[in-house]
N, C-alpha and C positions, 0 to 999 in steps of 0.2 A: 602594246601587243597585245596584253589582257582584255583588254576594255573593246577594242576592237574587234575580237576572237568574239567577245560575249555577245555584243552586238551581231555581229552578223548570222552567229548559230543560232540565238534567240529567234530574231528574228525570219532567217531565213527557214528555219523550223516551223515557225506558224504559218508561211507560206506553204511550205513543201505540204504541211497537212491539210491546208485548205485544197490543193489540189489534188492530192489521196484522198480525199470525200468526196471532191466533186465526179471524180474519175471512178471511183468505187460505188456510187450511186448511179452513176448512167451503165455500169456495166451490169451492177444487180439486178435493176428495172430492164434489162436487154434494150439499153437504148445504146449499142457499142458505137453507131455508127457518129454519136455525139462527142467521143473523143476527140474527133478532129478538130471539130468547133472549138472546143474545151482549152483545148491547145494553143488554136490560133490567138484567142481572149489572154491568156498565160504567156505565150511570144508576146502580144502587145505591152503589156504591163511591163514586162522584163522590161523590153527598147526603151519604155518609156521611162522609169527606174533609173537604167543607166542615161540617158538621156537628160534624165536631170540633175542628176548628180555630175554629168559635165558643164550642164549649164551654169548652176551653180561654181563649180572650178574656173570655170572660164570667167565668169562673172567678175568671180573676187580677184584673179588675176589682173583684170583690164582696169580695175579702178585705182583711183588715187588713194597714196598712203593712209589720209583721212576718211573717204570715199569706203575702203575696207575695213578697217573699224568698225565704222557703223553697221557695213552687211554680216561681218562676222559675230556681233554682237547681236544684233536682230536675227541670223538664222538661229547661233543657239538659244535664245531665250525664248524663240516659235520651236525650235526642236526640241526644247526640255517641255513645255508646255504638250505636242503632241506624244511625245514618249509617253509622259506621266498620266495624261489619258486613255492610249492606249493599253498600258499595263494595268489599269482599274477596267478598262473596257474588257479585256481578255478574264482577268479574275472575274467578273460579273457574269460575262456571258459564254465562258468555256464548257458549259455544261451544255448550253443549247446551240453552239453553234451548227455543230452535225445537222438538226433538224432545219435552221435558219437556210445552211444552204441548200441542203435539198429541196426547201419551198422555193428559192429562187430558181432552182432547175426544172421544177413543174411548171412555175409560173413563164418560163421563158422558151418552154418547147416547143410551145402551142405559137408563140408568133414569130417562130423563124429561126434561122441558123445565124440572123444577125444578133438577136437578141441573147442568145445564149452564151455567144462570142465578148459580149456586151458584159455579162452578168458571171463570166470568168474572169472578165478585165476587172473589171471594179473588184471582184473579191481579193484580187490578188494586188493590185496597183496598190492598194491602200498601206500596202507590207512593204513593197517595193520602194514608195516613195518616201513613205518615215524613215527607212533604212536610209537610206540618201541623204536624207537632210541631216539627219543623228550623225551618222559617218564622215558626215563633211564638217558638222560643228565637233566633232569629237578630233579629227585630225588636228584640230586646233590647237587642244589641248597637250596630245601626246608628243613624245620626241619625236625628232625631225630625221627620223632613219626610216629604214625598212623594214623594220621590227612592226608596223601600225598595219602596212599593207599584208605582210606577210599573217598577221592575224585576222586581217579580214576575209583573204582568201584561204585561208585554212579553216576559218568559220563556215564559210558558205558551202565549202566541201564537207564538211566535217554533217550539216543542214541536211545538206541533198544526201547522202548516205543513210541516215537516221531516218529522213523522209521513205526513200525507199525500204527500209527496212523495215518500218511500221506499216508501211502500205502492205509489203508482201509479207506480213505476218512474221519475219525471222523475229523480231523482238520486239518485246512488251514493257513500255515505263510506264511510271507512273506519271502524268504528265502534269495534273495537280500539283505536284512534288516539283516537279521538274519548273516551272511558270512560276511555282512561286519562290523560288531559289533564284531563278535567272531576274525574276522580276524585280525580287528587293535588290540584288546588283546591276540592273539598269537604274534605278532610281538613283542609288548612289552614284553612278557613272556621270546621269543626267543632273545629279547636284555639280559637280564639278564643270558639268557644259556650262551651269548657267554661272557658275563665279567666272568661269572667263569669259561669258558675254560683258558680266560685270565690269572685267578688267580692261573688256575692248573700250567701253563706255567711260571707264576710268581715263583711259588716254585719251580719249575724243576730246574730253572736258567737261563731259554733262551730268557726267558722277564724282564727286571728292573724293580726297586720300587716297591719290591714287601715287604717294611719294610713302605711305606709310604702312609700312610689308609688316606681317606678321611672323614672316621669317625670309629669309631673302640666302640663297646659299651663294657661294662664288663664282662658283662652275657651273655653267647652264648643260653640262652633259655628264654630270655623274648620277651614279649608280641610283642614288635617292631620287633623284630626277626621271629617270624611265622608273622606276617603282612606283613612283606615286602618279607622273602624270600617264602609267599604261596601267593601271589598276582604277584608282578612284579618280582619276582627271584632274587632281592638283597638281599645280606648279611648285617650283621651290622659288621661286618670287609670286607667294600670296601676299596682298592685302588685306589688314584688316577687315573691311567691306567684302572683300570677296569670301572670306574665313565665316565670316556674320551671314551673308547670304547662305553660303552651302550648308552650315550649323541651321538654320532657321528653315532652311527647304527640306530637309532630312526629317528634323525634329518633328514637321509638321505633315508631312508626306508617310514615313516610314507609318506611323500610329495606324495612321488609316489605311493604309494596306496590310497590315496584322489583324485587323480588325476582323473578329471572326465571322461578319456577317457574308454568309453563302458560298464556302469556301468548305465544297464536298470533295470525293475523292474521285478522279479524272483519269482513269485508264483506258479511257475508248480507243480504239484502233478501227481506221476506216474497214467498214465491213464489205466483203465484197458480192 
């Protein structure tokens, strides 16, 4: 539950902030009629994101057991790549994203309504597609009960509430620290997703060591499994190769993420 809550909260808040910046800019520049076009683009992005998630789930269920292993392993590795890239991208561009989005609006408005719809769509759909892919892959590592779905729902709800509160200036949070903490946690979860992808290819027979476990608990539904899979994404049946990949990934990525390159305070709130 914790991992799906974190993913949906972090990615949902990013999307909410993007929407807030777009809406605040057209309001501040007295282009309020453009709000409908922005919401049209946002709606299309949300529909596309849910459609992509449904496509992943449907495809996974329709495949043979062997095919599902390859599909799950591939999506896990791709999801890890995209999440890692986006976490670093947000760290690098957080201070300039407001001006970049406003420039997109300025460039789109003279081209007509379709251009503005497209600008809003592409600004939001990136977060939505990444979230759908990452959550789909993360669901492969968490316990098979209602807790992950509850975490997903609560995370999205919290993101919407926070986004609206920030837009209305009801609260003010230090976004630099928020994205630093949640980015770190996302990278840890991404390591678990990557390890799960390794296990899928081990079970398929492409990678060795599928029968050599670093640990293997007898009960698949015990408290330890719920804690491990629901937080860092590590299963109770973890092979040595999975553990090696997980440690290697975090050992390489986290020092890069914590490197002091361009991390200034970001307390920006969309201005009205």
